[in-house]
C-alpha positions, 0 to 999 in steps of 0.5 A: 808109933808100931801101931800106926805101922802095923796098921798101915802095913796091914791096910797095904796088904789088904789092899793087894788081897783086894786088887789081887783078882781085878790084877789077875784078871787083867794079865789073863786078858792077855794070854792065849787059851792055851796057857791061861787054861793050862793044868800047869800052874808054870805055864799059867803064870808064865804063858809060854805058847802066848810070849812065842806068838808075841815075837 
């Protein structure tokens, strides 16, 4: 039973790792270039300029 749970957990983790680049590209496609290429990683993730332009 624990081997099955461990195997399922590893599979779920690996699916996330494999899908991360696609998710990252999808999220970055909605950001403005100012946020997408910022040197501060917090600004890249939260995108203050993009949020200001939306609302």
